[in-house]
MISE-372919 format. One record per residue (C-alpha): residue in three letters; x, y, z. Coordinates in Angstrom, 3 decimals, always signed. Example, Ala and Ser with C-alpha at 12.3 -4.5 7.8 and 13.67 -1.06 7.14 Angstrom:
BEGIN
<atom 'ALA'; <+12.300; -4.500; +7.800>>;
<atom 'SER'; <+13.670; -1.060; +7.140>>;
END
This chain:
BEGIN
<atom 'GLN'; <+91.785; +101.821; +96.237>>;
<atom 'VAL'; <+95.155; +99.800; +96.735>>;
<atom 'GLN'; <+98.147; +102.045; +97.202>>;
<atom 'LEU'; <+101.872; +101.670; +97.810>>;
<atom 'VAL'; <+103.624; +104.398; +98.947>>;
<atom 'GLU'; <+107.723; +104.032; +99.041>>;
<atom 'SER'; <+109.901; +106.661; +100.955>>;
<atom 'GLY'; <+113.787; +106.774; +102.215>>;
<atom 'GLY'; <+115.188; +107.393; +98.854>>;
<atom 'ARG'; <+117.872; +110.314; +98.515>>;
<atom 'LEU'; <+121.575; +111.026; +97.662>>;
<atom 'VAL'; <+123.994; +108.929; +99.367>>;
<atom 'SER'; <+127.827; +108.324; +99.130>>;
<atom 'ALA'; <+129.259; +105.270; +97.741>>;
<atom 'GLY'; <+129.742; +103.064; +100.735>>;
<atom 'GLY'; <+126.791; +104.274; +102.655>>;
<atom 'SER'; <+123.529; +102.910; +103.673>>;
<atom 'LEU'; <+119.803; +103.465; +103.033>>;
<atom 'ARG'; <+116.555; +102.118; +104.255>>;
<atom 'LEU'; <+113.503; +102.088; +101.979>>;
<atom 'SER'; <+109.952; +101.743; +103.352>>;
<atom 'CYS'; <+106.736; +100.939; +101.493>>;
<atom 'ALA'; <+103.478; +101.230; +103.203>>;
<atom 'ALA'; <+100.536; +99.460; +101.739>>;
<atom 'SER'; <+96.948; +100.812; +102.095>>;
<atom 'GLY'; <+93.476; +99.706; +100.816>>;
<atom 'ARG'; <+94.094; +95.929; +101.361>>;
<atom 'THR'; <+96.101; +94.004; +103.542>>;
<atom 'PHE'; <+99.241; +91.775; +101.855>>;
<atom 'SER'; <+100.076; +89.810; +104.913>>;
<atom 'ASN'; <+99.150; +86.440; +102.989>>;
<atom 'ASN'; <+100.999; +87.682; +99.784>>;
<atom 'ALA'; <+104.558; +88.233; +98.326>>;
<atom 'MET'; <+105.921; +91.627; +98.123>>;
<atom 'ALA'; <+108.973; +92.763; +96.248>>;
<atom 'TRP'; <+111.595; +95.864; +95.256>>;
<atom 'PHE'; <+112.546; +96.434; +91.857>>;
<atom 'ARG'; <+114.602; +99.217; +90.356>>;
<atom 'GLN'; <+115.073; +100.781; +87.212>>;
<atom 'ALA'; <+118.022; +102.972; +85.994>>;
<atom 'PRO'; <+118.191; +105.489; +83.019>>;
<atom 'GLY'; <+118.025; +103.867; +79.851>>;
<atom 'LYS'; <+117.738; +100.428; +81.601>>;
<atom 'GLU'; <+114.956; +97.692; +81.877>>;
<atom 'ARG'; <+113.380; +97.286; +85.223>>;
<atom 'GLU'; <+115.497; +94.782; +87.456>>;
<atom 'PHE'; <+114.293; +92.594; +90.017>>;
<atom 'VAL'; <+115.946; +93.592; +93.340>>;
<atom 'ALA'; <+114.447; +91.338; +96.004>>;
<atom 'SER'; <+111.191; +89.627; +97.096>>;
<atom 'ILE'; <+109.667; +88.277; +100.369>>;
<atom 'GLY'; <+107.362; +85.678; +101.016>>;
<atom 'TRP'; <+103.934; +86.206; +102.968>>;
<atom 'SER'; <+105.529; +85.277; +106.290>>;
<atom 'GLY'; <+108.814; +86.987; +105.760>>;
<atom 'ALA'; <+110.585; +83.511; +106.012>>;
<atom 'ILE'; <+111.377; +83.153; +102.268>>;
<atom 'THR'; <+113.406; +86.020; +100.577>>;
<atom 'TYR'; <+114.969; +85.877; +97.208>>;
<atom 'TYR'; <+117.729; +88.447; +95.849>>;
<atom 'GLY'; <+119.040; +89.706; +92.729>>;
<atom 'ASP'; <+122.360; +88.775; +91.772>>;
<atom 'SER'; <+123.888; +92.163; +92.060>>;
<atom 'VAL'; <+122.419; +93.064; +95.420>>;
<atom 'LYS'; <+123.126; +89.685; +97.155>>;
<atom 'GLY'; <+125.147; +89.970; +100.352>>;
<atom 'ARG'; <+124.372; +93.836; +100.505>>;
<atom 'PHE'; <+120.475; +94.264; +100.651>>;
<atom 'THR'; <+118.251; +92.815; +102.988>>;
<atom 'ILE'; <+114.351; +92.812; +102.578>>;
<atom 'SER'; <+111.979; +92.615; +105.467>>;
<atom 'ARG'; <+108.327; +93.045; +106.350>>;
<atom 'ASP'; <+106.035; +93.948; +109.023>>;
<atom 'ASN'; <+102.775; +92.460; +108.330>>;
<atom 'SER'; <+101.139; +94.543; +111.544>>;
<atom 'LYS'; <+102.121; +97.629; +109.598>>;
<atom 'ASN'; <+101.300; +96.328; +106.024>>;
<atom 'THR'; <+104.837; +97.512; +105.395>>;
<atom 'VAL'; <+108.023; +96.323; +103.698>>;
<atom 'TYR'; <+111.546; +97.519; +103.947>>;
<atom 'LEU'; <+114.633; +97.287; +101.927>>;
<atom 'GLN'; <+117.965; +97.887; +103.933>>;
<atom 'MET'; <+120.591; +98.662; +101.597>>;
<atom 'ASN'; <+124.319; +98.712; +102.499>>;
<atom 'VAL'; <+127.726; +99.294; +100.762>>;
<atom 'LEU'; <+125.705; +101.106; +98.130>>;
<atom 'LYS'; <+127.545; +101.600; +94.977>>;
<atom 'PRO'; <+127.104; +104.119; +92.173>>;
<atom 'GLU'; <+125.668; +101.398; +89.877>>;
<atom 'ASP'; <+122.867; +101.065; +92.533>>;
<atom 'THR'; <+121.418; +104.564; +91.428>>;
<atom 'ALA'; <+117.942; +104.053; +89.999>>;
<atom 'VAL'; <+114.208; +104.568; +90.844>>;
<atom 'TYR'; <+113.207; +102.085; +93.305>>;
<atom 'TYR'; <+109.763; +100.439; +93.119>>;
<atom 'CYS'; <+107.664; +98.326; +95.575>>;
<atom 'ALA'; <+105.340; +95.727; +94.207>>;
<atom 'ALA'; <+102.809; +93.322; +95.785>>;
<atom 'SER'; <+101.041; +90.333; +94.515>>;
<atom 'SER'; <+97.649; +89.355; +94.971>>;
<atom 'ARG'; <+98.165; +86.185; +93.458>>;
<atom 'PHE'; <+101.354; +84.720; +94.880>>;
<atom 'ARG'; <+102.224; +83.645; +98.724>>;
<atom 'TYR'; <+106.066; +83.470; +97.752>>;
<atom 'GLY'; <+107.876; +86.205; +95.774>>;
<atom 'PRO'; <+108.367; +85.575; +92.101>>;
<atom 'SER'; <+111.164; +87.344; +90.642>>;
<atom 'ALA'; <+109.254; +88.583; +87.372>>;
<atom 'ALA'; <+107.651; +91.730; +87.336>>;
<atom 'GLY'; <+104.452; +90.104; +85.821>>;
<atom 'GLY'; <+103.981; +88.304; +89.147>>;
<atom 'TYR'; <+103.164; +91.376; +90.798>>;
<atom 'ASP'; <+99.703; +93.157; +90.388>>;
<atom 'TYR'; <+100.463; +96.553; +92.284>>;
<atom 'TRP'; <+103.300; +99.107; +92.130>>;
<atom 'GLY'; <+104.148; +102.365; +94.023>>;
<atom 'GLN'; <+105.218; +105.323; +92.196>>;
<atom 'GLY'; <+109.059; +104.847; +93.007>>;
<atom 'THR'; <+111.634; +106.626; +95.025>>;
<atom 'GLN'; <+115.067; +107.836; +93.681>>;
<atom 'VAL'; <+117.993; +106.599; +94.922>>;
<atom 'THR'; <+121.287; +108.264; +93.905>>;
<atom 'VAL'; <+124.524; +106.767; +95.011>>;
<atom 'SER'; <+127.606; +109.477; +94.231>>;
<atom 'SER'; <+131.141; +108.211; +93.853>>;
END
């Protein structure tokens, strides 16, 4: 059974930093794309960042470019999201996703087959 487990979400002040982790188990994703999405209350799920199988190719949503960095450690089957200069509008549940079909990260949620349960990030002003 494939599981993605996110961790690292918490309450942080605006301007602060957080690092989210997502550990996968049940199969390896070293040849597949992984990504982070987020969903704020009353809003649709939003693409945050994706990373290709080797880590060399990354994509970011416009709202996080220059502030967030996605990375992965295939030896640990884990993907990370370093979030800097956090803003109140970054408040959301952050979800990790993994694809069984794509080696490079699509921005559409439909490109991913496995999802974590989410971790809450709250940024206070």
